[in-house]
Wavefront OBJ file of the C-alpha trace (Angstrom):
o trace
v -39.426 46.805 7.344
v -36.048 47.929 8.582
v -35.007 48.212 12.211
v -31.776 49.872 13.333
v -30.291 49.782 16.807
v -27.273 51.862 17.783
v -25.102 51.038 20.772
v -22.787 53.637 22.212
v -20.173 51.450 23.904
v -16.442 51.576 24.368
v -14.503 48.468 23.308
v -14.080 47.493 26.972
v -17.822 47.832 27.604
v -18.586 45.773 24.502
v -16.186 42.990 25.581
v -17.803 42.930 29.010
v -21.318 42.847 27.539
v -20.368 39.965 25.226
v -18.611 38.063 28.023
v -15.202 38.217 26.353
v -12.048 38.178 28.500
v -9.808 41.176 29.067
v -6.552 40.437 27.232
v -4.691 43.738 27.703
v -2.375 42.366 30.407
v -1.526 39.320 28.277
v -0.805 41.538 25.266
v 1.426 43.818 27.366
v 3.451 40.890 28.744
v 3.849 39.373 25.270
v 4.918 42.709 23.785
v 7.539 43.157 26.534
v 8.935 39.694 25.769
v 9.079 40.471 22.043
v 10.840 43.796 22.684
v 13.390 42.126 24.974
v 14.104 39.354 22.479
v 14.401 41.852 19.632
v 16.789 44.048 21.622
v 18.955 41.027 22.438
v 19.124 39.993 18.774
v 19.913 43.538 17.628
v 22.751 43.727 20.164
v 24.228 40.555 18.645
v 24.392 42.273 15.251
v 26.468 45.255 16.336
v 29.836 45.552 14.551
v 31.722 45.335 17.848
v 30.035 42.079 18.838
v 30.622 40.509 15.425
v 34.295 41.526 15.470
v 34.716 40.063 18.980
v 33.114 36.781 17.922
v 35.336 36.489 14.863
v 38.457 37.434 16.802
v 37.718 34.936 19.564
v 37.323 32.201 16.954
v 40.627 33.058 15.225
v 42.925 33.624 18.216
v 42.833 30.056 19.636
v 43.313 28.551 16.146
v 45.981 30.526 14.269
v 47.100 27.399 12.393
v 43.577 26.751 11.199
v 43.276 30.338 9.999
v 46.597 30.065 8.153
v 45.523 26.809 6.501
v 42.260 28.438 5.487
v 44.162 31.290 3.852
v 46.430 28.801 2.065
v 43.367 27.103 0.583
v 42.163 30.382 -0.909
v 44.119 31.145 -4.083
v 45.739 34.559 -4.055
v 44.884 35.261 -0.409
v 48.091 34.043 1.244
v 51.683 34.913 0.419
v 53.163 32.260 -1.800
v 56.424 30.772 -0.590
l 1 2 3 4 5 6 7 8 9 10 11 12 13 14 15 16 17 18 19 20 21 22 23 24 25 26 27 28 29 30 31 32 33 34 35 36 37 38 39 40 41 42 43 44 45 46 47 48 49 50 51 52 53 54 55 56 57 58 59 60 61 62 63 64 65 66 67 68 69 70 71 72 73 74 75 76 77 78 79
């Protein structure tokens, strides 16, 4: 013997019938946070931002940069 039962329900109606919580608002908030974090990280990788970070690190320490170049063979002018 075989018995078949078909239910014509939307996902929301099925969740309600099964007593499951509505998680759409939680998913939307989480997705907004992920998008914001991803946008912030992508902005950090722009060529302009990277160049500014490198330049700001080199300007206050020109002696350190020069000593770094002197350590690299062939990079600095030999005296």
